[in-house]
C-alpha positions in Angstrom: -3.7 -11.6 3.0 -2.7 -8.9 0.5 -3.9 -5.4 1.2 -4.0 -2.9 -1.7 -2.1 0.4 -1.4 -3.4 3.8 -2.4 -1.8 5.3 -5.5 -3.1 8.7 -4.5 -0.8 9.0 -1.5 2.9 9.6 -1.4 4.2 7.4 0.0 1.6 4.9 -0.8 -0.5 3.7 2.2 -2.6 0.5 2.7 -6.3 0.9 2.1 -9.4 -1.2 2.6 -12.7 -0.9 0.8 -15.6 -1.9 3.0 -19.4 -1.9 2.7 -20.8 -0.2 5.8 -24.4 -0.9 6.7 -27.0 1.1 8.6 -28.3 -0.5 11.9 -31.5 -1.5 10.2 -29.5 -3.0 7.3 -31.6 -1.3 4.6 -28.9 1.3 3.7 -25.2 0.8 2.9 -22.3 2.7 1.5 -19.0 1.3 0.0 -16.2 3.3 1.5 -12.4 3.2 1.2 -10.5 3.6 4.4 -6.8 4.4 5.0 -5.3 1.8 7.3 -3.1 3.0 10.2 -1.3 -0.2 11.1 -0.5 1.1 14.6 -4.1 2.0 15.5 -6.2 -0.4 17.5 -9.5 1.6 17.6 -12.7 1.9 15.5 -13.6 3.4 12.2 -14.0 7.2 12.0 -16.6 8.5 9.5 -17.4 12.1 8.5 -20.7 13.1 10.2 -22.6 13.4 6.9 -22.0 9.7 6.2 -22.7 8.8 9.8 -26.1 10.6 9.4 -26.9 9.1 6.0 -26.4 5.6 7.4 -28.7 6.5 10.3 -26.1 5.5 12.8 -27.7 8.0 15.2 -30.3 5.4 16.1 -27.6 3.1 17.5 -25.7 5.9 19.2 -24.1 5.7 22.6 -25.8 8.2 25.0 -22.5 9.4 26.5 -20.9 12.6 25.1 -17.4 12.0 23.7 -14.7 14.7 23.2 -11.8 14.2 20.8 -8.6 16.2 21.1 -6.2 17.3 18.4 -2.5 17.5 18.9 -3.0 21.3 19.2 -5.3 20.8 22.3 -8.4 21.9 20.5 -11.5 19.7 21.1 -14.1 18.2 18.8 -17.4 16.5 19.6 -17.5 12.8 18.6 -20.4 10.4 18.1 -20.2 6.7 18.7 -22.6 4.0 17.4 -22.6 0.3 17.9 -24.3 -1.9 15.3 
């Protein structure tokens, strides 16, 4: 499998273009994601895209907190579809 590389990054990094669907399947967006080859987690979306795709209807009820390297915290939302 050949993965394209971004020409907008220096050094170039692998990217994947995916179509992400809403839980109901009636909405979708084509998004390009940077690939971190050492990461084994999920896809992280900006909240405005998360809301437009109505992922809030498939949201986990548990609060999640992300931490930056500086120690500051950010609220995270997680949806399963």
